[in-house]
N, C-alpha and C positions, 0 to 999 in steps of 0.2 A: 462773561467767559463761560462756555459750557463745561460739563463735567469731564469730558475727554481731555480738553486743554488743561484743566486744573490738575488732572491726574498726571499729564505729561510733565508739567512744570514741577510737580512734587517729585517725580522720578528724577528729573534733571538735578533738582536741588539735593536730593539724597546722594546721587552719584558724586556731585561736586563736593559735598561735605565729607563723603568717604575718602575722596582724593586728598582733601585738605588734612584729614586726620592721619592718613597714611604718610603724607608729606611731613607733618609736624613730628611724627614719631621718628623720622630719620634725620631731623635737623640737628646739626652740630655747629656750635659757635666756634669761630677760629680767630686767633690773634697772632700776628707775626711781628717780631721786633727787629729793629736795626742793630741794637746792641745786645751783648750777651747778658747784661743785667736786667733786661726786660723793662727798661724805662722809656725808650723811644719807639713808639709804634711804627710799623711799616705798612701793615694792612690789617683790616678787621671786617668780619662779616660772617654770614652763615653759609654752611654747606648743606645741601639736601641731596641725599643719595650720591654723594661724591662730587657734586657740581655746585657752583656759586648760586645762591638764591637770595633775593631780596637786596636791601641796601648794603653797599660796601664802601669803605673809606680807605684811601691810600695816602701815605704821608711821605714827605721828603725826609732825608736823614737828619734834618735840623728840627723836626717835629711839626713843621708846617704842612697843612693839607695840600696834597698834590691832585687828588681826584676824588669826586663823590659820584658814585654810579649805582645803577640798579640792575639786577640780573634775574633771569627766569630760566632755571635749569641750565645754567652755564653760559647763557647768551645774554648780551646786553639787552635790557628791556626797560624802557622808561627813561627818566632824565639822566643825563651825564654832564658833569661839570669838571673842567680841568683848570688848574691854577698855575700862575707863575710862583716862583719862590718868594716873591714879595707879598703874596697873598691876593694879588689882583687876578680877576677872572681872565682866563686865556680863551677857552671854548665853552659853549653851552649848547646842548642839543638833546635830541630824543632818539631812542632806538626802539624798533619793533622786532622782537625775536632775532636780534643780532644784526639787523640792517637799519641804517639811519633812516629816520622818518620824522616828518614835521620840520619845524624851524631849526636853523643852526646859525649861531653867531660866533664870530671870532674877534678878539680884541688884542691890541698891542699891550706892551708892558706898562703903558701909561693909562690904560683903561679906555682908550679910544676905539670905537667900533671900526674894524677894517674889512669885515666880510659878513654878509647876511643873506640868507636864502632858505629855500625849502627842499627837503628830500621826500621822495615817495618810494618806499620799499627799496631803499638803497641807491636810487638814482636821483640826480638833481631834477627839479621841476619848477616851472614858473620863473619869476624874476629873481635874479641874484645881483646884489649891489656890492661893489668893492670901493674902498676908500683908501686914500693915502694916510700916513701916520698922523698928519695934522687934522684929519677928519674931512678933508676936501674930497670931492668926487674923483674917482679913478676910472671905473668901468661899470657898465650895466649889461648883463647878459640875460637871455631868456631861454629856458629849455622847454621845448614843446615837441611832442611826437618824435622823441629820440634825436632831435636836431637842436643845435645851439645857435641862437641868434645874438649878434653883438649890436646893441642899440646905441651905446655911447662909449666913448673912450677919450680920456683927457690925459695928455702926457705930463711929464714932471715939470714942464714950464707953464702949465695951466692952459696949454693950447688944445682946443677940442678938435681931435682928428676924425672922430666918428660922431655924427649927430643924426638922430632919427634913423640909425641903421645904415647911413650912407657916409662914404669917405674913404680915406686911404691911410693905412698904418705903415709907418716907416720907422725902422730902428737901425741904429748904427753901432759899430764897435767903438771902443774908447779912442781908437786911432782916427775916428771920423769916417772910416770906410763903411759903405752901406752894408748892413747885415741882412735885413729882410724888408720886403715891400709887398703889400697885398691890399686889394681893394674890396670894399663892401658895398652892396646894394640891397636895401631892404633887410639889413641885418645879416646877410649871408655873403660868404666869399664869392666875388663875382668879378671876373676879369683876369688880367695877367698876374702871375705870382713869381716872385724871385727871391731866392735865398742864396747868400754868398758865403764863401770861405773867408777867413780872416785876411787873406791876401787880396781880396776883392774879386777873385774869380768866381764864377757861378758854382753853386753847390747843388741847387735844384731849381728848375723852372718849368712852368706850365700854365694852364688856363683853368679857371673855375667858372662854372655856369650854375647860378642859383645854389651855391654851396657845395656843388659836386665837381670833382675833377673831370675834365673833359678834353679830349684831343691828346696830342702827344706831350708826354712828360719825360724830362731828361734830368738825370743827376750826374754829377761830375766829381772826380777826385780833385784835390787842391792843385794838381799839376795842369788841370784843364782836360785831361783824358776822360772820355765818357765812361761812367761807372754802370749806368743802367738806362735803358730806353724802353718805354711802354706807352701804350695808347689806352685812353679811357673813353667810355661812352656812358655819360651820366652816372659817374661814380664807379662803374665796373670796368675792370681791365678787359680790353678787347683787342684781338689781333696779335701781331708780332711782339715778342718780348726778347730783349737782348741784355746781357750784362757782361762786363769785361773785368779783367784783372788790372792792377795799377799801371802796368806797362802797356796796356791796350790789347792784350791777347784775349780771345774769346773765352768766356767763363761758362755761360749758359745761353742756350737758344731754344725758343719754343713759341707756342701760341696759346692765347686765351680765347675762350668763348663764354660770354655771359659771366665774366669774372672768375672762371675756373680753367685750369690747365686742360688743353685739348690738343690732340694730334701728337706728332713726334717732338720729343724734347731731347736735347743733348747737353750733357755736362762735359767740360774740358778741364784738363790739367793745365798748369801754367806753361808747360812747354808746347801746348797745342794738341797734345794727344788726347783722345777721347777718354773720359772717365766712366760714363755710363750713358745709355741711349735707349729710348723706347717710347711707346705711345701712352697718352693719357685720355681718359674719357671722364668729363665732369670732375676733374681734380683727382681721379683715381687711376693708378697704373692699370693698363688694360692692353693685353697683347704681348708680343715677344719683346723681351728686354735682354740687353747685354751689358755686362760690367767688365771693365778692362784693368789690366795691370799698367804700370807706368811705361813699360816697354812696348805697349800697343797690343799685346796679346790679350785674348779674352780670358778673364778670371772666372766668370761663371755666367750662365745664361739659362733662361727659362721663360715661362708664360705667366702673366698675371690675368686674373679675371676680376675686374672691378676692385682692384686693390689687394687681392688675395693671391698668393703664390699657389699655382695649380699645375698639375701634370708633371712631366719629367723635367728635372733640373740637372744641369751638368756643370761640374767644376773642373778647373784645369790648373796645372802647375805653371810656374813662371814662364817656362820655355814652351808651353803649349801642350805638354803631355796630359793625357786624361788623368784626373785625380779621383773624382767620385761622381756617382750618378744615381738618381732614384726619383721616385714620385713625391709630389707635395700635394697637400690638400688643406685649404684654409690656413696657409702659412706654416704648416707643420709637416714634418717628414712622416710618410706613411708607406707601407708596402716594402718591397725588397730593394735594398741599397747595396751598392758595391763600390769599394775604393781600391785604387791601384798604386803601386810604387811608380816612380818616374821611369823605371825600365819596362813598364807595361805589365809586370807580374802583379797578381792580386795581393792586396794588403789585408782587406777584411770584407766580409759581407754578411748580411742578415736582414731581418725585418724590423721595421719601425711601426709603432702604433701610437698615434697622438703625440708624435715627436719624441717618443721614447723607445729604446730597443725592446723588442718583444720576441720570444721564441729562440730558435737555434741561431747561433752566430759562429763564424769561423774566422781565424786570422792566419796569415802566412808570413814566413820570412821572405826577404827580398830574393832569395834563391829559388823560391817557389815551394819550399818545404813547409808543411803545416806547422803552425806555432801553438795555437790554442783552439779549443772547441768546447762550447758550452751553451747555456741558455740564460736568457734574461726574462724578467717579469716586471713590467712597468718601469723599464730603464735600470733595474737593479739585477745584478748577477744572482741567479736563482737555479738551484738544481745541480746536476753533475757537471764538472768541468775537468778537462784533460789538457795537459800542456806537454810540448816536446822541445828538445834542444834542436839547434840547426842541423845536427847529424841524424835527426829523426828518433833519437833515444828519448824515452819518456822522461819528462821533467817533473811533473806533478800530477796528482789526481785527488779530487776531493769534492765536497758539496758546499754550495753557498745557499744561504737563506736571506733573501733581500739584502744583498751586498755584505753579509757577514758570514764568515766561515763557520760551518757547522758539521757535526758528524766526523767520520774518519777521514784523515788526510795523510797522504804519503808524498814525500819529495825524494828525488833520486839524483845521484851524481851523474855527470855526463857520460861516464863509462857504463851506466845502467845499474850500478849498485845502489841499494836503498840508502838514502841519506838520513831521513827521519820519518817516523810514522806515529800517529796518535790522533786524539780526538779534540775537536773544538766545540765550544758551547757559546752561542751568542757572540762569536767573533774572537773569543779568547781560548787559549789552550785549557782543557779541562779533562782530567782522567789520565790514563797511563800513556807515556811517551817513551820511545826508544830512538836513539841516534847512533849511526854507524859511520865509520870512515870509508874512504874510497876503496879500501881493500875488503870491505864487507865485515870488518871486525867491529864489535860494539864500542861506542864512545861513552854513552851514558844511558841509564834507564831510571825511570821514576814517574811520579804522578804530579799533575798540576791541579790546583783548585782555584778557579776564577783567574787563571793566567799566572799564578804564582806557584813555585814548587811547594809540595806538601807531602809529608810522610817520608819514607825511606827512599833515598836515591843511591845509585851505584855509578861510579865513574871508572873508566878503564884506560890502561896504557895503550899505546898504538898497536902493540902486539896482541891486545885483547885481554891481558892479565888485569886483575882487579887492582885499581889504584886507590879508591876511597869509598867508604860507605858513609853516607851523610843523611842526617835526619832534619826535616824542615817542618815548620808550622806556618802555613800561609805566607811563604816567602822568606821567613826568618829561620836561621839555623836554630834548631830546638831539639835537644836530645843528644844522642851519642854520635860522634864522628870518629871513624877509624881509618887510618892510612896504612897502606901496604907497599912493600918493595915489589919490584918486578918478579922476584922469585916467590912471592906469596907470603913473605914473612911480615907479621904485624910490626909496625915501626912507631905508631903513635895512637893514643886513645884520648879523646877530648870530650867534654860534656858542656852543652850550651843550654841556655834558657833565654828565650825571646831575643836571640841574636847576640847574647853576651856569654862569655865563658862563665860557667857556674858548676862547680864540682871538681872532680879529678882531671888533671892533665898529666898523662904518662907518656914518655918517649922511651923507645927501646933501641938497643944497638942493632943496626941493620945486619951485621955479620953473625953475631952469636945469640941475639935475642935477649941479652941482659938488659934489665931496667937501668936507664941512665938519668932520667929526670922524673920527679913526681911533685907536682904543685897542686895546691887546692885553691880554687877560685870561688869568689862570691860576687855576683852582679858585675862581672868583668874585671875584678881586681883580685890580686893574689892575697890570700889571707894566711896561707901557711906553705912553707917549703918543707916537704917531707924528706926529699933527697935531691941532690944534684951532683952527679959524679964529676961535673966540670968545675965545681967550686968546692972548697974545703968546708965540711960541715962541722959545726961545734957540737 
């Protein structure tokens, strides 16, 4: 070995050792138990960087081994054995990075071999032998070049039905009625094929040639009505295709070319009305398509380009009135789209980009009056928005930031009077807010913090007179609360702490202002009655 090769192998060895050291540094041993007391193990093994690594053992709840397997970074890798509760081996095999590889054997609960064969990267390969529970021969298959060959088959009466790849397999229902019949030549299906329903009527029939379906194949419902008709050419569907509903009505009609849908295809509803119709090219929708309501009217229509919705698409209401229209590209809405009410008046319109609303949008009432106007960014409301009532009076105005209200907002009554105004921050009220009744008189004023009342608030009677002064701390009543009569006379004073009465509670006579009650609270409970004119004081 020359010096260059020696250096290369040294480098590979160093890298591998580095990976091993890194791996070992992250290995954690794990044990799981069936019982709370930690006496009966359920599973045990190592985790490396969060995935199973190395040997693992799994147990039944009675303490007997259920499985012994090996992992590499979370995937089965190496030998795997699974057991019956009796302790006898059920399956043994090998995996290569998550896929079965090499020999696999299966046993019945008596320990008799019932299946044996090889896998290659997850697929069966070579000869596979199957046995009855008594160990006698059942079947021999061979997998070669993605094809399965049946070389031998012995039925439960020890009669050899397939020998050297030639013969006929016949199976029956318990009633004795023929279930399935198929022939083999040189290990492959060859000749007529028949499969029946339990009542003896055909379920599927056709012809195999050298293992491939060929010619006309037909499947039936148990009533005898044809379910599906198609023609094969050496395993590929070719030509006309038809399928029916249980009562015999057409369900699907179309054509195949080289095993792929081609030409005009039509789907029908059970009443015979069309469901959808359009052309295919090599299994992809291509050309003009129409989709229908159950009443026969077109629901929507447009053009496909090799499986992708492209160009203008149009949608309709049940009775045929235009609903919405706009361009598509790569199955996504793009460009300017408009939708309408059933009376023909516009409902909304605006631009799409990559299937999401983008830029200016408008909407209208069914009367034709404007309802909303604003902007979107990547499908989210963003920027200035305005709204109107059906009588064209302003309903609201405000800002959105990625679908969350932000900045100053104002809402109005239908008579044009201001309803409420204030600021939003990240979708919740934050800062000073004021609300008014339909007559323009104040209802309440105060500040929010993160969507909850905070600080001093004022509430008003319908005539605009002060009703109450109320202090909050992040949504809870905290501080002084004062109530007033409509004539402006103080009628009560209360003190709160974190939502509970705490301190003096004083109530006054509404007519003369005299003190009528005086209680002292602590943490929501009365600790002293200073006076109460309604009860006799000692």
